C-alpha positions as CSV (number, residue, x, y, z in Angstrom):
1,M,112.9,145.2,170.7
2,S,113.1,148.0,168.2
3,Q,112.8,147.8,164.4
4,R,116.2,147.3,162.8
5,L,115.4,149.1,159.6
6,N,112.5,150.1,157.4
7,Y,112.6,147.6,154.6
8,Q,109.9,149.5,152.7
9,K,112.1,152.6,152.4
10,A,115.4,150.6,151.9
11,S,114.1,148.7,148.9
12,P,111.0,150.2,147.3
13,D,111.3,148.1,144.2
14,G,111.5,144.9,146.3
15,L,108.5,146.0,148.2
16,A,106.6,146.6,145.0
17,A,107.4,143.1,143.8
18,M,106.1,141.7,147.1
19,L,103.0,143.8,146.9
20,G,102.4,142.6,143.4
21,L,102.4,139.0,144.6
22,E,100.1,140.0,147.4
23,Q,97.7,141.8,145.1
24,H,97.6,138.7,142.8
25,A,96.6,136.5,145.7
26,R,93.9,139.0,146.8
27,R,92.5,139.2,143.3
28,S,92.8,135.4,142.5
29,G,89.2,134.6,143.4
30,L,90.1,132.8,146.6
31,E,87.8,133.7,149.5
32,H,89.2,136.5,151.6
33,S,88.2,134.6,154.8
34,L,90.2,131.6,153.6
35,L,93.3,133.7,152.8
36,E,93.2,135.3,156.2
37,L,93.0,131.9,157.9
38,V,96.0,130.7,155.9
39,K,98.0,133.9,156.5
40,T,97.2,133.6,160.2
41,R,98.2,130.0,160.4
42,V,101.4,130.4,158.5
43,S,102.3,133.4,160.7
44,Q,101.7,131.2,163.8
45,I,104.0,128.6,162.5
46,N,106.7,131.2,161.7
47,G,106.2,133.1,164.9
48,C,105.6,136.5,163.2
49,A,104.0,138.8,165.8
50,Y,103.4,141.6,163.3
51,C,101.7,139.5,160.8
52,L,99.6,137.7,163.5
53,D,98.5,141.1,164.7
54,M,97.6,142.2,161.2
55,H,95.8,139.1,159.9
56,T,93.8,138.4,163.1
57,K,92.6,142.0,163.0
58,D,91.8,141.8,159.3
59,A,90.0,138.4,159.8
60,R,87.9,139.9,162.6
61,A,87.1,143.0,160.6
62,A,85.9,140.7,157.8
63,G,83.6,138.8,160.2
64,E,85.8,135.9,161.4
65,T,84.8,134.6,164.8
66,E,87.1,134.8,167.8
67,Q,86.6,131.1,168.5
68,R,87.9,130.0,165.1
69,L,90.9,132.3,165.5
70,Y,91.6,131.0,169.0
71,L,91.4,127.3,167.8
72,L,93.3,127.8,164.6
73,P,96.5,126.2,165.9
74,A,94.4,123.1,166.7
75,W,92.3,123.1,163.5
76,R,92.6,119.4,163.1
77,E,91.0,118.8,166.5
78,T,87.8,120.7,165.8
79,G,84.9,120.6,163.4
80,L,84.8,124.4,163.1
81,Y,86.5,124.6,159.7
82,T,85.0,123.5,156.4
83,P,86.6,120.7,154.4
84,R,87.9,123.3,151.9
85,E,89.5,125.4,154.8
86,R,91.0,122.2,156.2
87,A,92.5,121.3,152.9
88,A,93.9,124.8,152.5
89,L,95.4,124.8,156.0
90,A,97.0,121.4,155.5
91,W,98.5,122.6,152.2
92,A,99.7,125.9,153.7
93,E,101.4,124.1,156.6
94,A,103.1,121.5,154.3
95,V,104.3,124.3,151.9
96,T,105.6,126.4,154.9
97,R,107.4,123.5,156.5
98,L,109.3,122.3,153.5
99,T,112.5,122.1,155.6
100,D,110.8,119.4,157.7
101,Q,109.4,117.3,154.9
102,H,108.1,117.2,151.3
103,V,104.5,118.0,150.6
104,P,102.8,114.7,151.1
105,D,100.8,113.2,148.3
106,A,97.8,112.9,150.6
107,V,97.9,116.6,151.3
108,Y,98.1,117.4,147.6
109,D,95.3,115.0,146.7
110,E,93.0,116.5,149.4
111,A,93.9,120.0,148.2
112,R,93.1,119.0,144.6
113,R,89.7,117.8,145.7
114,H,88.8,121.3,146.8
115,F,90.9,123.5,144.5
116,D,91.3,123.5,140.7
117,E,94.8,123.9,139.2
118,K,94.6,127.7,139.1
119,A,93.2,128.0,142.6
120,L,95.9,125.7,144.0
121,V,98.7,127.6,142.4
122,D,97.1,130.9,143.6
123,L,96.8,129.4,147.1
124,T,100.5,128.4,147.0
125,L,101.5,131.9,145.8
126,A,99.5,133.3,148.8
127,V,101.5,131.0,151.1
128,I,104.7,132.0,149.5
129,A,103.7,135.7,150.0
130,I,102.9,135.4,153.7
131,N,106.1,133.4,154.3
132,G,108.0,136.2,152.7
133,W,106.2,138.9,154.7
134,N,106.9,136.9,157.9
135,R,110.6,136.7,157.1
136,L,110.8,140.4,156.4
137,S,109.0,141.3,159.6
138,I,110.9,138.9,161.8
139,A,114.3,139.7,160.3
140,F,113.9,143.4,160.7
141,Q,111.9,143.2,163.9
142,V,108.8,145.1,162.8
143,E,106.9,146.0,165.9
144,A,103.5,144.4,166.4
145,G,100.4,145.9,167.9
146,S,99.7,149.2,166.1
147,Y,98.2,147.8,162.9
148,Q,94.6,148.9,162.2
149,P,92.6,147.1,159.5
150,P,91.0,149.0,156.6
151,K,87.3,148.6,156.3
152,A,86.3,145.0,155.8
153,R,87.1,143.6,152.4
154,P,84.5,141.7,150.4
């Protein structure tokens, strides 16, 4: 499989808009480790190899454990994730799978127990961003495997 086109070069203004959303999510105050878990889980659901490569490497560079990354698809079956992480993962899955269902009230209620209004909106924007990146990478067949993370972010 080879990359169909370079979407960054084809639409630099579109890329700038996506990067703006990404930067907002990074600067929102949500924990970097939480965002990387969410980005990885959403990328697993969507089957985005490039984003999985990127976000598992970024998570490891920031100190995430291999075990938690390996068990992420089965996060409900293990006690390795905090209640806040579990609420964020459930929220991210529900928002990502809107074609399958609505976002259940129970998922919203649990998310609200762990996130104030701003944080929940920012988390949702982060989910929207990674879903967008997944769709760009999958549609244009961005090749996975060569991504190298920057130094660990705080």
